C-alpha positions as CSV (number, residue, x, y, z in Angstrom):
1,M,171.7,96.8,81.0
2,N,171.8,98.2,84.5
3,V,172.9,94.9,85.9
4,L,175.8,94.7,83.4
5,K,177.0,98.2,84.1
6,L,176.9,97.5,87.8
7,S,178.9,94.3,87.3
8,F,181.6,96.0,85.3
9,L,181.8,98.9,87.8
10,S,182.1,96.5,90.7
11,F,184.9,94.7,88.9
12,F,187.0,97.8,88.4
13,L,186.3,99.0,91.9
14,L,187.6,95.7,93.2
15,V,190.8,96.1,91.1
16,S,191.4,99.7,92.2
17,T,190.9,99.1,95.9
18,S,192.8,95.8,96.2
19,V,195.7,96.1,93.9
20,F,197.8,98.0,96.4
21,S,197.1,95.7,99.3
22,Q,200.1,93.5,100.4
23,N,198.0,90.7,101.8
24,S,195.2,90.9,99.2
25,P,193.2,87.8,98.5
26,F,193.0,88.9,94.9
27,R,195.1,87.6,92.0
28,F,195.0,89.3,88.6
29,G,196.0,88.0,85.2
30,V,195.5,88.0,81.5
31,N,193.8,85.4,79.4
32,A,193.4,84.7,75.6
33,G,192.0,81.8,73.6
34,V,189.7,80.6,70.8
35,N,186.0,79.5,70.9
36,M,183.4,77.7,68.9
37,S,179.9,79.2,69.1
38,N,176.5,78.6,67.7
39,A,172.8,79.5,68.2
40,M,170.0,77.4,69.7
41,L,166.9,78.2,67.7
42,D,163.2,77.6,68.5
43,N,159.9,78.3,66.8
44,V,161.4,78.4,63.3
45,D,161.9,76.1,60.3
46,T,165.6,75.7,59.4
47,N,168.0,73.1,58.1
48,G,170.2,73.6,61.0
49,S,173.1,75.8,62.1
50,S,176.8,75.4,62.2
51,F,179.5,76.6,64.6
52,R,181.7,79.7,63.9
53,V,185.2,80.0,65.2
54,G,186.0,83.1,67.3
55,Y,188.4,84.3,70.0
56,Q,188.5,86.0,73.3
57,I,191.0,88.2,75.3
58,G,190.6,89.6,78.7
59,L,191.7,90.5,82.2
60,T,191.0,88.1,85.0
61,V,190.7,88.3,88.8
62,D,190.5,85.5,91.4
63,Y,189.3,86.0,94.9
64,T,190.5,83.4,97.4
65,I,187.9,82.4,100.0
66,S,189.8,79.5,101.4
67,Q,192.5,77.0,100.4
68,R,189.8,75.1,98.3
69,F,187.3,77.8,97.3
70,N,187.8,80.7,94.9
71,I,185.7,83.2,93.0
72,L,186.9,83.5,89.4
73,S,185.9,86.5,87.3
74,G,187.2,89.0,84.8
75,V,186.3,91.2,81.8
76,Y,186.6,89.7,78.3
77,F,186.3,90.9,74.8
78,I,184.7,87.8,73.0
79,T,183.4,87.1,69.6
80,K,180.5,84.7,69.0
81,G,178.3,83.8,66.0
82,S,176.6,81.2,63.9
83,K,175.7,80.2,60.4
84,I,172.1,79.3,59.9
85,E,170.8,77.6,56.8
86,D,167.3,78.2,55.4
87,L,166.2,80.5,58.3
88,D,162.6,81.5,57.3
89,Y,160.7,83.6,59.8
90,T,158.5,85.5,57.2
91,N,155.2,84.6,55.5
92,Y,155.7,84.4,51.7
93,T,152.8,83.5,49.4
94,C,155.0,82.4,46.6
95,G,156.9,79.6,48.3
96,T,159.6,79.4,51.0
97,P,162.7,81.4,50.3
98,D,166.1,79.8,50.8
99,F,167.9,82.1,53.4
100,T,171.3,81.8,54.9
101,H,172.2,84.0,57.9
102,K,175.7,84.5,59.1
103,F,175.7,86.2,62.6
104,E,178.9,87.8,63.9
105,Q,178.6,89.1,67.5
106,Q,181.2,91.0,69.6
107,Y,180.6,91.2,73.3
108,L,182.1,92.5,76.5
109,Q,181.5,89.6,78.9
110,L,181.8,89.2,82.6
111,P,181.7,85.6,84.1
112,L,181.3,84.9,87.8
113,Y,182.4,81.4,88.8
114,G,182.3,79.8,92.1
115,A,185.2,77.3,91.9
116,Y,186.5,74.3,93.9
117,K,190.3,73.6,93.7
118,F,192.1,70.3,94.1
119,N,195.9,70.4,94.9
120,L,197.5,67.7,92.6
121,S,201.0,68.7,93.7
122,D,202.8,71.7,95.2
123,D,202.7,73.5,91.8
124,L,199.7,71.9,90.1
125,N,196.0,72.6,90.8
126,L,192.8,71.5,89.2
127,G,189.7,73.5,89.6
128,F,186.0,73.2,88.6
129,G,183.8,76.3,88.5
130,I,180.2,77.2,87.7
131,G,178.2,80.4,87.7
132,P,176.4,83.1,85.7
133,Y,177.8,85.3,83.0
134,F,176.7,88.8,81.8
135,A,177.4,90.1,78.3
136,Y,176.7,93.2,76.3
137,G,176.9,93.4,72.5
138,I,179.2,96.1,71.2
139,G,179.8,95.3,67.6
140,G,179.8,92.8,64.7
141,K,178.4,92.6,61.2
142,S,176.0,90.0,60.0
143,K,174.8,88.9,56.5
144,E,171.5,87.7,55.2
145,T,171.7,85.9,51.8
146,L,168.9,84.9,49.5
147,N,170.4,81.9,47.8
148,N,168.1,81.1,44.9
149,S,166.6,84.5,43.9
150,V,166.9,88.2,44.5
151,W,164.9,90.9,46.3
152,G,163.1,93.7,44.6
153,D,166.2,95.9,44.5
154,G,168.1,93.3,42.5
155,T,170.4,92.2,45.3
156,S,170.7,88.8,47.0
157,E,172.7,89.8,50.1
158,H,172.2,92.3,52.9
159,E,175.0,93.2,55.3
160,Y,174.0,94.9,58.5
161,K,175.2,95.8,62.0
162,T,174.4,92.9,64.4
163,F,173.3,95.3,67.2
164,G,171.2,98.2,66.0
165,K,171.4,101.4,63.9
166,N,170.5,99.9,60.6
167,E,168.0,100.7,57.9
168,E,164.4,100.4,59.2
169,Y,163.7,97.3,57.1
170,L,166.6,95.5,58.8
171,Y,165.4,96.1,62.3
172,Y,164.0,92.6,62.8
173,Q,167.2,91.0,61.6
174,E,169.2,92.6,64.4
175,L,169.9,90.9,67.8
176,K,169.4,92.3,71.2
177,R,172.5,93.6,72.9
178,F,172.2,92.1,76.5
179,D,172.8,88.4,77.1
180,F,172.8,86.4,80.3
181,G,173.4,82.7,81.0
182,L,175.2,80.0,82.8
183,G,178.8,78.9,82.4
184,A,181.0,76.1,83.6
185,L,184.8,76.0,83.7
186,V,187.7,73.4,84.1
187,N,190.9,75.1,85.1
188,L,194.4,73.5,85.2
189,E,196.9,75.8,86.9
190,Y,200.7,75.3,87.0
191,K,202.5,77.9,89.1
192,K,201.4,81.2,87.5
193,F,200.2,79.6,84.2
194,N,196.7,78.2,83.6
195,L,194.8,76.3,80.9
196,D,191.0,76.8,80.8
197,I,188.2,74.9,79.1
198,S,184.8,76.7,79.5
199,C,181.3,76.5,78.1
200,D,178.3,78.8,78.4
201,Q,174.6,78.6,77.6
202,G,172.5,81.7,77.1
203,F,169.2,81.9,78.9
204,L,167.8,84.9,77.1
205,D,166.2,85.0,73.7
206,I,168.2,87.6,71.9
207,A,166.3,87.7,68.6
208,R,164.6,91.0,68.0
209,N,162.1,89.3,65.7
210,T,159.4,87.7,67.8
211,R,158.7,84.9,65.3
212,Y,161.7,82.8,66.4
213,E,164.0,82.5,69.4
214,H,167.8,82.7,69.3
215,R,170.1,81.7,72.3
216,N,173.9,81.7,72.3
217,Y,176.1,78.8,73.4
218,S,179.8,78.4,73.1
219,L,182.9,76.3,74.0
220,T,186.2,78.1,74.7
221,F,189.8,77.0,75.1
222,S,192.2,79.5,76.5
223,I,195.5,80.0,78.3
224,G,196.4,82.6,80.9
225,Y,199.0,84.0,83.3
226,K,198.3,85.2,86.8
227,Y,200.5,87.7,88.7
């Protein structure tokens, strides 16, 4: 949490102190795209999970170290999620229930790539980057469905906030807000326009329930414009 706040504060400080510099090594831009995300699960019986389609939009900043090396970063609003079939992390004495969980996660995410750039022509560059990302969950609604029976209250579906402030009995369905992992990026830049393909893998187990482990991973396609 403190690391993420410091990262966002540092980003905005860089923007505010460098935007008025005539010879600034910083370049700023906008970026938007679509992603496919899923969950990597451990220590739980399940029939698998499937990708969910999401989107991202954000402000970008590049810092030029040399003609070949850049630092690529920014602040993004990004949606992630997964659909998990037959997720059973409880101990039932009357057989195994058939659960389906649909997770929807909304994050503020800050990547930090170290990138190497190839000049393909005067106006065309190809870059490869790798580095960590920091993310903080700010919203999203998830669903838990009991497919072949009902709970004691006669319902078969619970909808809840993905990150906190639910009824007490839903506490262990929630996910932890903070996420951290490693990302990689391929960037094709033509003049002020760019096309990005990126992927990231979460290192942290974000499941609040200690009976299983849940880690994010995603693949994103986006386009951008740099000023």
